[in-house]
C-alpha positions in Angstrom: -10.5 24.2 54.7 -8.6 21.8 52.7 -6.9 22.8 49.4 -8.9 21.1 46.5 -6.9 22.9 43.8 -6.0 20.0 41.2 -2.1 19.6 40.9 -2.4 17.5 37.6 -1.5 19.1 34.4 -1.9 17.9 31.0 0.5 18.9 27.9 0.4 17.8 24.3 4.0 17.6 23.0 5.6 15.4 20.2 6.5 11.6 20.6 9.9 11.7 22.1 10.7 8.7 23.7 10.6 4.8 23.2 8.1 4.9 26.3 6.0 7.5 24.2 6.3 5.1 21.2 4.9 2.3 23.5 2.2 4.4 24.8 0.9 5.4 21.3 0.7 1.3 20.7 -0.9 -0.1 24.0 -3.4 2.8 24.2 -4.5 2.2 20.4 -4.3 -1.7 20.6 -6.6 -1.0 23.9 -9.3 0.6 22.2 -9.1 -1.3 18.9 -9.4 -4.9 20.4 -12.1 -3.6 22.5 -14.3 -3.0 19.8 -12.6 -4.6 16.7 -10.1 -6.7 15.4 -6.5 -5.3 15.2 -5.7 -5.4 11.3 -2.3 -5.5 9.4 -2.4 -1.7 8.8 -2.8 -1.3 12.7 0.1 -3.4 13.3 2.1 -1.4 10.7 1.5 2.1 12.4 1.6 0.8 15.9 4.7 -1.0 15.6 6.7 2.0 14.1 5.1 5.3 14.6 8.3 7.2 13.7 8.8 5.4 10.4 5.0 5.5 9.2 4.2 9.0 10.5 7.0 11.1 11.5 9.8 10.7 8.9 7.4 10.8 6.2 6.5 14.5 7.3 3.9 13.9 9.8 3.8 14.1 13.5 2.6 12.0 16.5 1.4 13.9 19.4 1.1 12.4 23.0 -1.0 14.0 25.8 1.0 13.5 28.9 -0.5 13.9 32.7 1.8 15.0 35.2 0.8 14.9 38.9 3.6 15.8 41.2 6.8 13.9 40.2 4.8 11.4 38.0 4.1 11.6 34.4 2.0 9.3 32.0 1.2 9.2 28.6 -3.1 9.3 28.8 -3.6 10.0 25.0 -2.4 10.2 21.3 -2.8 11.1 17.9 -0.9 10.9 14.5 -1.1 13.0 11.6 0.2 11.1 8.6 1.0 12.8 5.0 -1.1 11.1 2.6 -1.0 13.7 -0.6 0.5 17.1 -1.1 -1.3 19.4 1.3 -3.4 16.4 2.8 -2.9 14.7 6.1 -4.7 12.0 7.8 -5.8 12.1 11.5 -4.7 8.5 12.8 -4.6 6.1 15.7 -6.3 8.8 18.0 -6.7 7.2 21.5 -7.3 8.3 25.0 -7.0 6.0 28.2 -10.7 5.0 29.5 -10.3 6.6 32.8 -9.3 10.0 31.1 -12.1 10.2 28.3 -14.9 12.8 29.0 -12.2 15.4 30.3 -11.2 17.1 27.1 -7.9 15.6 26.3 -9.3 14.2 23.0 -10.4 17.6 22.0 -6.8 19.1 23.0 -5.7 16.3 21.0 -7.5 17.2 17.8 -7.0 20.8 18.1 -2.9 20.4 18.4 -3.0 18.0 15.4 -5.1 20.7 13.2 -2.5 23.1 14.4 0.4 21.1 13.4 -1.2 20.2 10.1 -1.7 24.1 9.4 2.1 24.5 10.4 3.0 21.8 8.0 1.3 23.2 5.2 -1.9 21.2 5.1 -4.9 22.6 3.2 -6.8 19.4 4.4 -7.1 16.7 6.7 -8.9 13.5 6.5 -10.0 10.7 8.8 -11.5 7.3 9.0 -13.7 6.1 11.9 -16.5 3.7 12.7 -20.0 4.8 13.2 -19.9 2.8 16.4 -17.4 5.4 18.1 -20.4 8.0 18.4 -18.4 10.3 20.8 -15.3 10.4 18.2 -17.4 11.0 15.3 -19.4 13.7 17.2 -16.0 15.4 18.3 -14.5 15.3 14.6 -18.0 16.9 13.7 -17.5 19.6 16.4 -14.1 20.6 14.5 -15.8 21.1 11.2 -15.2 17.9 9.9 -17.7 16.7 7.2 -18.7 13.3 6.2 -17.8 12.5 2.4 -20.2 11.4 -0.2 -19.8 8.0 -1.5 -17.9 9.1 -4.8 -15.4 11.0 -2.8 -14.3 7.9 -0.3 -11.0 6.2 -1.5 -10.5 2.5 -0.6 -9.5 2.0 2.9 -7.1 -0.7 4.5 -9.5 -0.9 7.5 -12.2 -3.4 7.3 -14.1 -1.4 10.2 -13.8 1.9 8.4 -17.2 3.0 7.6 -17.1 6.7 8.4 -15.1 9.1 6.0 -14.5 12.7 6.9 -12.8 15.7 5.7 -11.7 18.9 6.9 -10.7 21.8 4.5 -8.4 24.1 6.2 -8.4 26.8 3.5 
């Protein structure tokens, strides 16, 4: 009987190389332009994830798929500081061929773990109602939809879903 044990493994780690930053950009540009228009704020984050997310005190995490000698980034998420004790989950993307296998769930779990380690008491995010799978995934982690009076102005025209998760 042939061995059908999968040899590929997925690991979540900090953005570490120029190739990771390029994957962060291309994965996000792909999903954004599939559904929406790339906006100025997208370009700022995607062009400089270290300067926009990491250096101010956040993190960019990448999901790497390793199969034999080959490793490729298949997903990513940023955790950008927005206020004392608050981080925003930004620029989450999983390559289409790897969606539906738990990579997004693993990225969010790792981001929330990192947020706690960074002293966060709250994580916020913006999304779009068209992205139903993503919104349901956020809800499954306990993110709640904000009331209209709780919503701050967004730099994104597409942002019509605003959510928050209190960590304490």
